[in-house]
C-alpha positions in Angstrom: -23.6 -74.0 -27.0 -25.9 -71.1 -27.4 -26.4 -70.8 -23.6 -22.6 -70.6 -23.1 -22.5 -67.5 -25.4 -25.5 -65.9 -23.8 -24.2 -66.3 -20.2 -21.2 -63.9 -20.7 -23.4 -61.4 -22.6 -26.0 -61.6 -19.8 -23.3 -60.8 -17.3 -22.1 -57.8 -19.3 -25.6 -56.5 -19.6 -26.3 -57.0 -15.9 -23.0 -55.2 -15.1 -23.8 -52.3 -17.3 -27.3 -51.9 -15.7 -25.8 -52.0 -12.2 -23.3 -49.3 -13.1 -25.9 -47.0 -14.7 -28.1 -47.4 -11.7 -25.3 -46.1 -9.5 -25.0 -42.8 -11.4 -26.4 -39.4 -10.6 -30.2 -39.6 -10.4 -32.0 -38.0 -13.3 -34.0 -34.9 -12.6 -36.9 -33.3 -14.5 -35.7 -29.7 -13.9 -32.4 -28.1 -12.8 -31.9 -27.8 -9.1 -30.1 -24.6 -7.8 -27.0 -25.1 -5.8 -26.6 -23.0 -2.6 -23.6 -20.6 -3.0 -22.1 -21.9 0.3 -22.0 -25.4 -1.2 -19.7 -24.3 -4.0 -16.0 -24.7 -3.2 -14.3 -21.3 -3.0 -11.8 -22.1 -5.7 -14.7 -22.6 -8.1 -16.7 -19.5 -7.2 -14.5 -17.0 -8.9 -13.2 -18.3 -12.4 -9.9 -16.9 -13.5 -8.6 -16.4 -9.9 -5.4 -18.3 -9.4 -5.6 -21.3 -7.1 -1.9 -20.8 -6.0 -0.6 -17.6 -4.6 2.9 -16.3 -4.4 4.9 -17.2 -1.4 4.8 -14.6 1.4 8.1 -15.8 2.6 10.8 -13.2 2.7 14.3 -13.4 1.2 17.4 -11.7 2.3 19.0 -9.4 -0.3 21.9 -7.1 -0.3 21.6 -3.4 -0.9 24.5 -0.8 -1.0 24.8 2.5 0.8 27.6 5.0 1.4 29.9 5.4 4.4 32.9 7.8 4.1 32.7 7.9 0.3 32.8 4.1 0.1 30.0 1.6 -0.7 28.9 -0.8 2.1 26.6 -3.8 1.6 23.7 -4.2 4.0 21.0 -6.8 4.1 17.2 -6.2 3.7 14.2 -8.6 3.8 12.0 -8.5 0.7 9.0 -10.6 -0.3 9.9 -13.6 -2.3 7.6 -12.8 -5.2 9.8 -10.2 -7.1 13.3 -9.8 -5.7 14.3 -7.2 -8.3 11.6 -4.8 -7.4 12.2 -5.5 -3.7 15.9 -4.6 -4.1 15.0 -1.3 -5.9 12.4 -0.4 -3.3 14.8 -1.1 -0.4 17.6 0.8 -2.2 15.5 3.9 -2.8 14.1 3.9 0.7 17.6 4.6 1.9 19.3 3.7 5.1 17.3 3.2 8.4 17.5 5.8 11.2 19.9 3.5 13.2 22.1 3.1 10.0 22.1 6.9 9.5 23.2 7.4 13.1 26.0 5.0 12.3 27.2 7.3 9.5 25.5 5.4 6.6 24.0 7.7 3.8 22.8 7.3 0.3 24.1 9.0 -2.8 20.8 8.5 -4.6 18.9 11.7 -5.1 15.8 11.7 -2.9 13.4 12.2 -5.9 15.1 9.5 -8.1 12.8 6.9 -9.3 14.0 3.6 -10.8 11.7 1.5 -13.0 12.6 -1.9 -14.5 11.9 -1.6 -18.3 13.7 -4.7 -19.6 14.9 -8.0 -18.3 16.8 -10.0 -20.9 18.8 -13.0 -19.9 21.1 -11.7 -17.1 20.7 -8.0 -18.1 18.3 -5.5 -16.5 17.4 -2.2 -18.0 16.4 0.6 -15.6 14.6 3.8 -16.5 15.7 6.8 -14.4 13.3 9.7 -13.7 13.7 12.6 -11.3 17.1 13.0 -9.7 18.5 15.1 -12.4 19.9 17.9 -10.3 23.5 19.0 -10.5 25.6 16.7 -8.5 29.3 16.1 -8.1 31.1 13.3 -10.0 31.8 11.5 -6.8 28.1 11.6 -5.8 27.1 10.3 -9.3 29.6 7.5 -9.4 28.6 6.3 -5.9 24.9 6.5 -6.8 25.5 4.4 -10.0 27.7 2.0 -8.0 24.9 1.7 -5.3 22.4 0.6 -8.0 24.7 -1.7 -9.9 26.1 -3.5 -6.9 22.7 -3.9 -5.4 21.0 -5.2 -8.4 23.8 -7.5 -9.5 23.9 -9.0 -6.0 20.8 -11.0 -7.2 22.1 -14.3 -8.6 20.0 -13.8 -11.8 21.4 -10.4 -12.7 25.0 -9.8 -14.1 24.5 -6.5 -16.1 22.6 -3.2 -15.7 21.8 -0.5 -18.3 20.3 2.9 -17.6 17.8 4.8 -19.7 16.1 8.2 -19.4 13.1 9.1 -21.6 13.8 5.9 -23.6 17.4 6.8 -24.5 20.5 5.1 -23.1 22.3 7.1 -20.3 26.0 7.5 -20.0 27.1 6.2 -16.6 30.3 7.0 -14.7 32.5 4.0 -14.0 34.6 3.9 -10.8 37.7 5.1 -12.8 35.8 8.2 -14.0 35.2 7.0 -17.6 31.7 7.4 -19.2 30.0 4.5 -20.9 26.7 3.5 -22.3 27.8 -0.2 -22.2 26.1 -2.6 -19.7 27.5 -2.2 -16.3 28.7 -5.0 -14.0 29.7 -5.4 -10.3 33.4 -5.5 -11.4 33.0 -1.9 -12.7 32.4 -0.7 -9.1 34.4 -3.1 -6.9 37.0 -0.5 -6.3 34.4 1.7 -4.5 33.6 -1.0 -1.9 34.6 -0.3 1.7 37.5 -2.6 2.7 
């Protein structure tokens, strides 16, 4: 009976010895690893192993033709659509579009910076572009921004700030408000 108990124990001991023998050989001293032998993803700790997509997405931006807003498409990198829309909007219409009568109501020195994104509301800080402009130019400029930003599926409202304080914006009907602005506030300005 004793040999029956020892046989399974002997097999377990033999299996453990075989498994230990298959491991990494022991060394008396550390051996340096050549830099080219280290996988690139392990060479720089903290560097992400996944990178944002370089694919482009089509977005809408709004410009002006005959005092009406017209939607045009632009390509932006897929990483940050909101910044891409703002960049394309402030870049203005292309030369070909300008030749076709398309302009922008945005002042050339206007800078828009995203300061808040909360749920479906985006807060934009305005800087520059504070020259005297007509009410028509101002309402078209605000409409351009609001319609362009709210064309993104994740954005429904826009607020404006200057020097950290809310800015009154002109609605399409000429009223002033500091309330969040929506696409519906400027639909009347769209070109038919």
